[in-house]
Structure formats: structure tokens, C-alpha cells
TORLO-694340 format. One record per residue (C-alpha): residue in three letters; z, x, y. Coordinates in steps of 0.25 Angstrom, whole numbers, plus 5000, padded with zeros to 4 digits. Each point is the difference from the previous one (the first is absolute). Example, Ala and Ser with C-alpha at 12.3 -4.5 7.8 and 13.67 -1.06 7.14 Angstrom:
# TORLO-694340
Ala503150494982 Ser499850065014 
END
This chain:
# TORLO-694340
Glu498554354950 Gly498549975001 Gly500249865004 Val500750025013 Ala499950135005 Gly499250005013 Cys499249874996 Gly500949895006 Pro500649884990 Gly499150024987 Gly498950085005 Gly499350094988 Ser500849964988 Arg499249884996 Gln498750105001 Arg500550114993 Trp500549924988 Ala498649944999 Leu499350144999 His501150064991 Trp500449904990 Lys499350024988 Gly500949894991 Ser499649855000 Ala500349905011 Ala501349934992 Glu500550164996 Gly499950045014 Arg500949865004 Gly500950044989 Thr500150145007 Leu500249955014 Gly500949894995 Thr501050124995 Ala499850075012 Arg500449895010 Lys501349974992 Cys500450155000 Met499850015017 Thr500649875001 Ala501250054992 Ile500150125010 Leu499949925012 Gln501249904996 Phe500750144999 Ile499650075012 Ala500549865007 Glu501350004993 Asp500350155005 Arg499549985015 Arg501250005010 Glu499249965012 Glu500749945012 Lys499649855001 Arg499349985014 Lys498949935005 Pro498850094997 Thr499050065012 Val498650045000 Met500550144998 Thr501149964989 Arg498649934991 Val499250145002 Arg501050084995 Leu500049914989 Leu498550014998 Asn500250154994 Thr501349984991 Asp499950004985 Gln500449864999 Thr499049945009 Arg498950094994 Leu500449974986 Asp500149865004 Ala498549995006 Leu499650074986 Val500749894992 Lys499349895007 Glu498750074998 Val500350004986 Gln500449874997 Ser498649955009 Met499250094991 Val500749934986 Asp499749875007 Gly498750035006 Ala498650024995 Leu499550084987 Phe500150165005 Asp498550014998 His499749905008 Leu500750045013 Thr499150055012 Pro500450115010 Ala500149875010 Gln501149934991 Ala500650134999 Ala500350035014 Ala500349855003 Arg501350025008 Leu500649864995 Ala501450045005 Val499749965013 Thr499149874997 Thr498750095002 Gln498949924993 Ile498750034994 Gly498849914996 Lys498649975001 His500250015016 His500850135000 Ala498850105000 Arg499449915010 Ala501249995010 Tyr500450154999 Arg498650035004 Phe500149915011 Ala501250045006 Gly500650124990 Val501150095004 Ser500150144998 Gln501250094998 Glu499750085014 Glu499949875007 Phe501249944995 Leu500750145005 Thr499449985013 Met500549865002 Leu501450044995 Arg500250125008 Ser499449925013 Phe501149894997 Glu501150114998 Thr499750065014 Lys499849865007 Leu501449954993 Ala500750135005 Ser499749985014 Trp500149844998 Leu501550024997 Ala500250105010 Glu499649905011 His500849884992 Pro501350084996 Asn500849854998 Tyr498949914999 Arg500449874992 Ser499049894995 Ser500149874998 Gln499350004987 Pro500849944987 Ala500550114990 Ser499550004985 Ser500949914993 Ile500050124989 Leu499950125009 Leu500949955010 Ser499350065011 Asn498849955010 Trp498850105002 Val500550075012 Glu501450034993 Val499250074989 Leu499250085012 Gln501350045006 Glu500650074986 Pro500450135005 Asp499250094990 Leu498949914999 Leu498950095007 Gln500450124990 Ala499849914989 Leu498549965005 Ala499950155002 Leu500150004983 Ile499149904997 Asp498750044995 Asp499249884994 Pro500049875003 Tyr500549934988 Asn501450085002 Leu500049955015 Val499949864997 Thr501050034989 Val501150045009 Phe499649955014 Pro500349845002 Ile499349935009 Val500849875001 Gly499449865004 Leu499849844995 Ala499950014985 Val498849914997 Leu499149974987 Leu498750055005 Arg498649934993 Arg499150144998 Thr498749994995 Asp499050094996 Ala499249985015 Ser501450035008 Met499950154993 Ile498850015009 Ser500449905011 Pro501549985003 Tyr499749865006 Ala499749954988 Leu501550004997 Gly500849874999 Ile501549984999 Asp500549894990 Glu501450015003 Val501150055008 Ala501450054993 His501249915004 Val501150084994 His499550155001 Gln499249965013 Trp500250135006 Cys499850124990 Asp499450145000 Thr499050074991 Val500850114994 Ser501049894995 Leu498849914996 Leu499450134991 Gln501350024994 Ala500149874995 Gly498850024992 His498649935000 Thr499049934992 Asp498650015005 Gly500650025014 Met500849874999 Phe501550045002 Lys501249894996 Leu501250005007 Gly501349954995 Val500649885006 Gly501249964991 Gly500049954985 Ala498750014994 Glu499249955012 Ser499150115009 Glu499150015012 Arg498650054999 Val499650105010 Ser498850115001 Gly500350065014 Val500850005013 Leu499349975014 Pro500750075012 Leu500449905011 Phe500750045012 Asp500449945014 Leu499550025014 Ser501250075003 Asp499450124989 Met498850035008 Ala500550145000 Leu499450014985 Arg498649985005 Glu499750145001 Leu500650034985 Leu499349874995 Ser498650045005 Gln500350144992 Pro498850024989 Leu501150014990 Met500549875002 Arg498649944999 Tyr499950074986 Val501349964995 Met499849855004 Ser498650024994 Trp500850024987 Ile500849895002 Ala498949905003 Thr499050054989 Gly501050064990 Asn499250125000 Leu500450145005 Asp498850064997 Asn499349935013 Asn500249995014 Leu499649875007 Pro500450005014 Gly499849855002 Ala501249964990 Tyr501249985007 Pro499349905010 Ala499449944988 Met501449984994 Val500449945012 Ala498949915000 Ala500249954987 Leu501449975003 Val499649935013 Thr499049914992 His501049984988 Leu501049945010 Ala499049925008 Ala499549934987 Gln501449944997 Pro500249864999 Ser501350015008 Arg500950115008 Ala501250044997 Glu500950085010 Trp499950134992 Gln498549985001 Ser499949985015 Glu501050125002 Leu498850084990 Leu498949965009 Arg500750045013 Arg500350144992 Ala498550004996 Ala499649975016 Asp501050125005 Thr499450104988 Ile498549975005 Glu500450045015 Val500950124996 Ala498950064990 Phe498649955002 Ala499949925015 Gly499350105011 Tyr499250094988 Ala498449975003 Trp499849954987 Phe501049905002 Asp499749945014 Lys498450015000 Tyr500049904987 His500949915009 Asp499150005011 Val498949964991 Leu500849884993 Leu500249955014 Asp498650025005 Thr499049984989 Pro501049954988 His498749984991 Leu499750145002 Ala501350054996 Met499949934987 Val498850114995 Thr500550084990 Glu499250125005 His499449985013 Pro498750105003 Ser500450015016 Leu501549955002 Pro501150104998 Val500749914991 Lys499949934987 Cys500749894992 Glu500450064986 Ser500849874997 Ala500449865004 Thr501450065002 Lys499650095010 Val499649885009 Ile501249924997 Met501050125003 Ala499150025014 Leu500149855004 Phe501550014997 Trp500150105009 Leu499149965011 Asp500949864999 Arg501350075001 Lys499450075014 His499649875004 Arg498650065003 Val499349884992 Asp499849865003 Glu500149864990 Glu498550005001 Gln499850154997 Lys500949994987 Lys499249894996 Ser498850065002 Ile500350144993 Leu500749934986 Leu498749914999 Tyr499150145001 Leu501150064991 Phe499849874990 Arg498650015001 Glu499950164996 Leu501049974989 Leu499149894994 Gly498750085003 Arg500750124992 Gly500349914988 Phe498649945000 Gly499250115002 Ser500550064986 Ala499749884991 Met500149865006 Gly499049925008 Val499749855007 Gly500049944987 Thr501450044995 Thr500649975013 Ile499349885005 Ser500049884991 Trp498449975000 Thr500249874992 Asp500849945012 Tyr499150045010 Phe498949944994 Arg500449874998 Cys499749984986 Gly500250074988 Pro499050084992 Gln499949914989 Arg499149895010 Leu499350125006 Thr499450034986 Ser499349865000 His499550015014 Pro498649955005 Thr499750145006 Ile500950104991 Gly500349934988 Ile499450044986 Pro498949895000 Ala499550065014 Ile500150144995 Leu499249974987 Glu498949945007 Glu499950115009 Leu499850094988 Gly498749914995 Asp499250014987 Leu500950084989 Asp498650044993 Arg499750105012 Phe501350104993 Phe499650074989 Met501550034995 Leu501249935006 Ser500650135006 Glu498849965011 Ala500449875003 Asp501450035000 His499750115013 Ala499149905007 Leu501249914998 Ala501050085006 Asp499250025013 Ile499849875003 Val501549984998 Arg500250115009 Thr499349955012 Arg500149854999 Val501650034999 Arg499950095013 Arg499249945008 Tyr500949874997 Ala501250075002 Ala499450045014 Glu499349875005 Gly500449874991 Thr499149895000 Pro499949895012 Ala500249894991 Asp501050054990 Glu501549985003 Val500450144994 Gly499750095011 Pro500350145004 Ala501450065004 Thr500649955015 Pro501350065005 Ala500949884998 Gln499650014985 Val500550144999 Glu501450024992 Leu500750134997 Arg500450014986 Thr501550075000 Glu500150044989 Ser498750075001 Val500350065014 Asp501450044994 Lys499250094989 Ala499450075012 Leu501250045008 Pro501050114996 Arg501249994992 Trp500949995012 Cys499249915010 Lys499649864993 Leu499749895008 Ala501449955000 Asp500550145002 Phe499050005014 Gly500749895005 Arg501250064999 Ile499550125007 Ala499449915012 Ala501449945001 Phe500650145000 Phe499250035012 Gly500349865007 Val498749954996 Asp499749854995 Ala499150034987 Gly499549855001 Arg499350045013 Phe499150094993 Asp498649994995 Leu500150064987 Arg498849934996 Ser499250085010 Ala500750134995 Val499649984987 Leu498449965003 Asp500050135010 Ala500550094989 Ile499249944987 Ser498650005010 Asn500150155002 Pro500950064988 Ser499250124999 Asn501050105009 Ser501050015009 Leu499250045012 Ala498949894998 Arg501049904999 Asn500750045013 Glu498950035007 Ser500149875008 Arg501249915004 Leu500349884992 Thr499149895001 Ile500649875000 Trp499449894989 Glu499149925008 Asp498749934996 Ser499250065010 Lys500650154998 His500150024986 Asp498649994994 Arg499950124993 Val501349954993 Val499449884995 Lys498950084995 Glu500950094991 Leu500849864995 Ser498549964997 Ala499750114992 Glu501350004993 Phe499849864997 Ala498750034994 Ser500550114992 Asn501049924993 Leu499149874998 Glu498850094996 Pro500550034986 Leu500549874997 Leu498749955002 Leu499350114994 Gly500849974986 Glu499849865000 Ala498550035003 Arg499850094990 Thr500549914989 Ala499149895004 Leu498950105001 Arg500350054985 Glu499949864995 Arg498849965008 Phe499350144995 Ala500349974987 Lys499449874997 Asn498750045008 Phe500050114991 Glu500049914989 Lys498749935004 Ser499250115001 His500550064987 Lys500149904990 Gln498650014993 Cys499850084989 Val499850165002 His498650044994 Pro499650134995 Leu498750055007 Thr499150114998 Leu499750115010 Ala498649935004 Glu500649885003 Leu501250065009 Val499050085009 Pro499449885008 Ile501549955001 Ala500550155005 Ala498850015010 Arg500749885008 Trp501250105003 Gly499050125005 Val500150084986 Pro498750074996 Ala499549974985 Ala500250134996 Glu501550005004 Val500449874995 Ala500650044985 Glu500850115009 Gln500549935011 Leu500449864992 Gly500550074989 Tyr499149954989 Arg500250014985 Pro498849974993 Gly500849984986 Val500749865006 Gly499149965010 Leu501150015011 Cys500450075014 Lys501350075002 Asn499850025015 Ala499549865002 Cys500549854999 Met498949944990 Ala500349855003 Gln498949945004 Asp500649895009 Cys500850115008 Pro499550045014 Phe500050144996 Phe499449994988 Gly499450144995 Lys500550085014 Pro500550134995 Thr501550035004 Lys501050104995 Ser501049875001 Leu499749914990 Ala501449994995 Gln500449965015 His498849905000 Ile500449934988 Glu501650005003 Pro500249855003 Phe499949974986 Lys501350044997 Asp500449885009 Leu499149904993 Gly501049994987 Asp499149974988 Val498550025006 Ser499450144996 Leu498750055001 Arg499249954988 Phe498650084994 Ser498949944992 Cys499350084988 Val498450015002 Leu499350024988 Arg499050105007 Phe500950114996 Ser500050074988 Ser501049964988 Glu500750135002 Asn500349985013 Gln500349864999 
END
């Protein structure tokens, strides 16, 4: 009883078990399994004993069933089963216990953030519901015999208007007091689609995509989907035999003849229910969910390689739905005006001064689709808008993880491979080591390595920017810039690769072959920081005189690719040369010295006589120092240091060569 009364499907029972169960998890599952079998048998008995008249259910029928013993017990059985199959009781959190899985409300790492962003309280829901009841009552009075051209649900056998015209609907809605019961009994009829939901779509519905459109159950309703059962928001509808269609929501589509529905579709309750359909989350309310789903449908159909008659019919209905549900509102019309006048600014995610924003490219495609249907845009404008869209898509992809070097084939536009550059007279290994100079000035290898890195960095960047007049290998020119198709595709969203973009362009009657996609790519990668920075100016055509900044970007990227290659080879050559030079100055025997003999040697390094023993770490018992090199041919002989081990590191690269020590008889026999 505690799991169903007043809590919606499954509310509270998991948490109560987590708090009160004292046995082990295995014992708990066994107890719950027995309870489930018992209650299932009771359900079967109730079902066999019922003698209800078989008729098409209405919203009122479903509302009455919510409070029957059978429905309440059925909800508890499902909850017990989920507990048996679910996590250990002591690991269940209050959020898990409150999850309304029966109506696909999902929880996850973005759930709390989404709730803070657009959470809906019980009071807000009731306000929306009662407002809808009032508007529906007046609408029904004004349109007593209204007929909609919307197809009926293949399962419910009614369209949405026929649901609204049920004689006891208003009374049924008055009995509903929470959103979970509302979506369980009040069907929304529309096109059955498989939505591509992400964590981002819990915050911005324009992040949605549509992967499939149902064919057999093309028109369905939300109540029938819920009754069919789901797995993580995914419903499977049988189509015969073992085959099924995957569906995760419905998209209400209408004709121009349904203009009278406009006032109902604009109700806050409808926006709330559409937010649930779009995101699978009934805890939040994202007002832009309905247009976002229409935009996803238009984008999905526009990217198809061919267009069948049923697809054209869906596009017609999508255009009519835009007219019925969205056109004429300020947020809709303002965006279209900006898209026509300043298309580059219409791509900005959120402009600081303009009253519009571009949450996703699908919004641009829907807007262009609408303008094209209204004959408000010509071919040149369509071409310009699509190019700005392509640039913004690339910019958003590049800005997160990619750059010029991963997109432009730099070994192509520098007319030689990197292997030839390593022996180049200006930036080759011999030239770099020659500038490094005498190795005796470096106390240890790491000092020489740092100096080498500075030389490589300076030479490579200077060469990448300027080239050399007498050299056949020079900096990039526009004709040598080529796109790496596979890398560009990595930056583009899943639904719009290069091939898809060509199909979308053809959908709008624009020849994709006329696009200067290279200009869009170079514009995007030359300023990938943010959407506003990318779109502050109009698209620049790639010409020699107009893209010095991009050439510098390409040169810098070339340098960043070439620099580690050259530095790696230069370090290998340096280590070998440093070891040989070190061997020359350390091949003589190391002789023990007295403190008096060390004083004038240390004085050359500015060490006072009184501090020689301490600074050099002199050990009088053996006549050697632990803080100074004792090889008399070493340029740093007798210099105090704390890094003697690093100074003699090159011995590791000299094979059998090692320090040789002599024994001098000036010391006592014991010390010898």
C-alpha cells in the first residue's frame, strides 16, 4: 500500500524498503520475489473475475482505472519487480526511489542541473492544467462540430481532436492532480519517431535529433506507447511476426485547416507535455521542445538521399504545423528577419544585443525551410545562409578539440614531406646544431637540451612564416590548401557530414558544387574561439589578398607540427654529440687532492677559501668532492654544484667507458 497510495507509479516503496529492511540483499530479493508471485496471482484472479463491457477507452475510463485495486496492485507489482532486478537496497538513493520510470522520466548526471534550470513544481503544474481546462471548455463551445485532418493513432484509433471532444474529458481532467497521471491517461497523437536524446537535450531541446520515422505505426499516441512498455524511454511496437519498430515519442503534425487549434497548442500545458515527449523527463519544462522536434524532423528529411511521396507529405505537414503553431509569434518572426538581413549574426549561440539565438543548426534549417516555402528567400540568399551555417557547424566542432593541422593537409601545401625538411640547410639538423655551438659551455645535458629547443622553435616559426628566397619549399599559398575530408567530418555533427550537407543544399535547390567550402573551413578554423567571434563579420572569400591572417594561422599550425619532429631528431643527434664531447674531457684519471690544492681551483669559481670544504662537499678521508667534478680536463673542474649526478649523466651513453680513479701514496695506508 505504501508504494502506490498518493505517490504515482512506484513512488516511495524503494525508499521505505531501503530504510526498514534489516536482512541481507539476497534475503530481500527472495522476500520480494515471493510477494511479486502472490500479487501477480491476485491480479490474474481480478482479471478473470471482471465482466466489464469491451469498448474503446476514454480519458475518463483511464482516470477511473487509476484508483482501482487492480491498477494500484499492478503498479506495486512492477515496482517490486524493479526492486528485485535492481540495485542493492542499501545503495538506493532518494533520487532513484523517486524516479518515475513508468512514464520514461530519466535520471542521470544532468538531471539535477536540468531540474534547477527548468524544474516544475506541483503548484505550477496544477496552474497549467486548470488554465488548459478553462481554455478547452471555451474552445469546445466555439467549435462544437470541429473535424481535424490529422490522421488517427493506429492503436488508439482517434486523432487528437477526437480525444479533446470526448464528452467527459473536462470532468476527467478535473480529477487529475499530478503530471504523472496526466500523461498516463491523456494521449497526444502524432507522428511516431525515434528521437536521438543526449545529456545536452535535457537542457536545450534543439540538441535533439530524429534517427527514424515509423512506417507501420506511423501515427501513434503517447498513452498507447506507455502501455506498450519501454526500456530507458525506448518503445517497441510490433509490426508482424518477430519484427518491431523502435519509437521514443510522437510529434503532433497538422494541416492549415487546423488553424483553430492554435490557441490550444500555445497553452503552457501543451508546451510542458511536449517537453516531456522531447526529453523523456517530466520533471522539467523546456518551452522550445515543440519547435525543436519539428526542426529535427525537417533536418532528418532534408538529409535523406532520396525523397519518397510519404516524405514529401510529412514535409508539407511540417510546414503547415509551423504555420499553425509557431508563425506570427515574436520569437519566431524576429529570428527569420535576422536570418534574412544578417545571416551571420543569426548563427550566434546567444548574441548580447540581438533578441534571438541559435541553439542548434536544426533551427537554422527549419527557418530556411519556412522562408523557402513562403518564397521569401532567393537562391543567392539560400546559398549564403547555408555557407554561414556550414562555417558555424565547423567552428563549434573545431573549437572543442580540433585545429588547422588536423583539417588541412600541411604536408600537401608545403610542397615536400617532413623528412626532407630535417636535412634542410636552414632548419635541418646540421644547421640547428651549428647554431647551438660549443658544447663545453653546458654543465649538463638538460641545459643543452633547453637551448636546442629554443633554437628549433625560433627557426621553425621563422621559416614557416617567411620561407627562404632561394628555397623551393616556401610558405602556404591558397592554391595549395586542401581539405582533409575525413577530418572535417569529425568536426561536423552526426547528422550533417560533408555528404549530408550536399544533400541538404540540394534539398533547398542549391548546387553544392558551387559552394566555396574551403572558404568556410578556413574562416571557421581561423577564429574558433566562440560563436560570437566567428560571426562578427561576414564570410571572407579565400583570395591571396584577403586572407593573410589565415595564412599566418596555417603557418603557425605547420610550425607546431614540424617543431616536435625536428626537435626529436635534433635531440637524438645532440645526445650522441654531447656524450662524445663529454668523453674527451673526462677520459683522464681522477686524482685525489688535498684541501690546500683545492683552494686555488675553487677560487676560480668565486668560492672563498674558508668555504671550499663545505661548498664542494670535500671528503678529506679520500681526497674527493661530492659536490664538484674532479676530472681535471672538465671545463667545470672544481665548480660547486648540487647536480653532480646530472653532470655525469652522459656516461650512461658511453658504453664501457667509466670514471677512472688513481691512488696516490701521499695518504695514510689506512685511508688508502
